[in-house]
GUBA-238521 format. One record per residue (C-alpha): residue in one letter; x, y, z. Coordinates in steps of 0.02 Angstrom, whole numbers, padded with zeros to 5 digits, always signed. Example, Ala and Ser with C-alpha at 12.3 -4.5 7.8 and 13.67 -1.06 7.14 Angstrom:
<nodes>
A+00615-00225+00390 S+00684-00053+00357 
</nodes>
This chain:
<nodes>
M-03257-00180+01062 S-03348-00017+01100 S-03255+00144+01139 A-03322+00134+01318 T-03232-00032+01349 K-03080-00006+01239 P-02920-00009+01344 R-02843+00161+01373 I-02670+00201+01306 R-02545+00188+01448 L-02431+00341+01442 V-02269+00387+01530 L-02205+00567+01527 V-02017+00598+01525 D-01951+00777+01541 D-01819+00854+01653 S-01935+01002+01691 E-02066+00972+01825 V-02162+01123+01758 V-02172+01043+01585 R-02230+00878+01660 M-02363+00969+01759 G-02421+01055+01600 L-02431+00890+01507 R-02529+00812+01649 A-02651+00958+01642 L-02668+00941+01452 L-02685+00753+01443 G-02738+00695+01616 T-02925+00713+01584 E-02923+00630+01413 P-03030+00471+01428 G-02927+00376+01300 L-02765+00399+01397 Q-02701+00336+01563 L-02550+00429+01634 V-02465+00290+01727 G-02300+00374+01770 E-02170+00507+01737 A-01983+00532+01749 G-01854+00671+01745 S-01699+00574+01695 V-01638+00432+01586 A-01619+00315+01734 Q-01793+00353+01801 A-01869+00337+01628 V-01795+00165+01599 E-01838+00104+01774 N-02017+00167+01768 C-02049+00100+01593 L-01984-00073+01638 R-02099-00072+01789 L-02253+00007+01711 K-02240-00060+01532 P-02324+00089+01446 D-02396+00088+01272 V-02320+00258+01231 V-02177+00359+01305 L-02181+00548+01279 L-01996+00589+01286 D-01891+00748+01292 I-01714+00750+01220 R-01624+00848+01356 L-01607+00750+01517 P-01482+00777+01661 D-01397+00607+01651 G-01395+00583+01462 T-01512+00611+01316 G-01683+00554+01267 F-01598+00450+01133 D-01508+00351+01268 A-01673+00321+01357 C-01759+00274+01194 R-01629+00142+01150 Q-01631+00065+01323 I-01820+00063+01335 L-01847-00015+01163 Q-01711-00143+01191 R-01808-00210+01339 L-01985-00164+01283 P-01989-00177+01092 D-02179-00158+01085 T-02175+00011+01173 R-02193+00163+01060 V-02083+00316+01089 L-02136+00492+01039 V-02006+00629+01056 L-02075+00797+01114 T-01945+00936+01111 S-01920+01122+01087 V-01777+01092+00963 V-01801+01072+00776 D-01644+01007+00693 D-01617+00882+00553 T-01475+00797+00644 L-01579+00772+00802 V-01727+00706+00702 D-01610+00585+00616 E-01533+00529+00781 A-01703+00510+00863 I-01766+00392+00729 R-01601+00298+00724 A-01627+00270+00911 G-01795+00190+00867 A-01914+00333+00905 H-02081+00323+00817 G-02113+00510+00810 Y-02037+00683+00830 L-02143+00833+00882 L-02108+01011+00938 K-02175+01077+01104 E-02266+01216+01012 I-02396+01085+00963 D-02573+01113+01026 R-02669+00992+01136 R-02779+00921+00998 A-02632+00886+00882 L-02530+00811+01023 L-02672+00695+01072 Q-02695+00643+00891 A-02509+00607+00874 I-02511+00498+01030 L-02660+00400+00964 E-02581+00375+00793 V-02413+00322+00864 A-02501+00200+00981 A-02593+00131+00828 G-02429+00093+00739 K-02399+00248+00635 S-02242+00355+00630 I-02261+00543+00658 L-02145+00685+00608 D-02177+00869+00643 P-02241+00967+00492 A-02082+01073+00501 V-01986+00915+00457 T-02105+00838+00332 S-02144+00990+00224 R-02012+00944+00096 V-02071+00763+00094 M-02249+00815+00058 Q-02192+00924-00087 L-02104+00775-00163 V-02262+00671-00145 K-02366+00806-00231 D-02253+00833-00381 G-02203+00649-00394 S-02032+00701-00451 G-01933+00595-00330 A-01795+00724-00351 T-01685+00646-00219 Q-01498+00629-00210 S-01357+00521-00144 V-01405+00345-00089 L-01588+00369-00135 A-01539+00376-00318 I-01532+00186-00318 L-01720+00175-00286 S-01844+00162-00427 P-01972+00304-00447 Q-02110+00193-00375 E-02000+00141-00228 R-01969+00326-00191 R-02156+00362-00198 V-02190+00221-00075 L-02051+00280+00040 A-02109+00461+00032 L-02281+00409+00096 I-02205+00298+00231 A-02100+00447+00287 D-02262+00546+00299 G-02327+00419+00424 R-02440+00315+00311 T-02473+00132+00347 N-02445+00001+00212 K-02632-00006+00182 E-02644+00183+00162 V-02495+00186+00043 G-02579+00053-00062 S-02740+00154-00067 D-02648+00313-00117 L-02547+00230-00255 G-02674+00102-00314 L-02571-00046-00255 A-02613-00203-00157 E-02549-00202+00022 K-02441-00354-00017 T-02362-00258-00162 V-02321-00114-00045 K-02235-00236+00072 N-02133-00303-00073 Y-02079-00128-00122 L-02028-00092+00058 S-01927-00252+00067 N-01833-00195-00088 V-01807-00022-00013 F-01739-00093+00150 E-01618-00204+00056 K-01556-00063-00057 L-01535+00061+00086 H-01461-00068+00205 V-01588-00036+00342 S-01703-00153+00435 R-01841-00037+00499 R-01965+00079+00414 S-01922+00219+00536 Q-01739+00211+00481 A-01788+00217+00298 A-01906+00363+00331 A-01771+00460+00423 L-01650+00434+00281 F-01780+00491+00153 V-01820+00650+00251 R-01637+00694+00270 E-01586+00659+00089 S-01740+00744+00015 R-01702+00914+00092 P-01619+01040-00023 G-01435+01056+00018 S-01432+00899+00124 P-01252+00838+00135 G-01303+00657+00120 R-01206+00525+00213 P-01215+00335+00221 L-01305+00245+00361 S-01191+00173+00492 T-01190-00015+00508 
</nodes>
């Protein structure tokens, strides 16, 4: 299918600030690959509009007047599991990143991001990748470069290769890209991930990635995943 006929990504904007939503419309509204199908300023509106519009991607703020973006994320994904949720916030905090991904979000970005990077993030999330802001992933990338796997707490039960695979997944790589980086077959990567999920007692790659990011940070307190 040519780019001219490829379906546009259906996008819903969720932010309690009308000014922010106007700015996002100005930034993204003319992009040919996107279709802004709706917006909302609260959890209730976000859930209602998403159920009605069935977007491909939801660009979601954390602070909403009737709850949090995490509440909206859980409710949206429970009803629309194929929808992708990308958190866009002004707050950088390990706990919030952790909670966002536990809620099922597929990405976490700061509002300081420029238009080009935001557009790229939306495209990658829509394509199935997970995105974390560079402020969050800097420690992960250092671990990938040195290959030390110097992690702590629950991650200690992973083998060095399992940690390498998980580090790349936390950086947003697909299974195919992980295989290419590590010289492994894609099926082998899937097998490693299955082992990682079982050892960490998680069922989704986003949960495993969030745990890796949290535990890999120096001074991280480390705590078990809730069941």
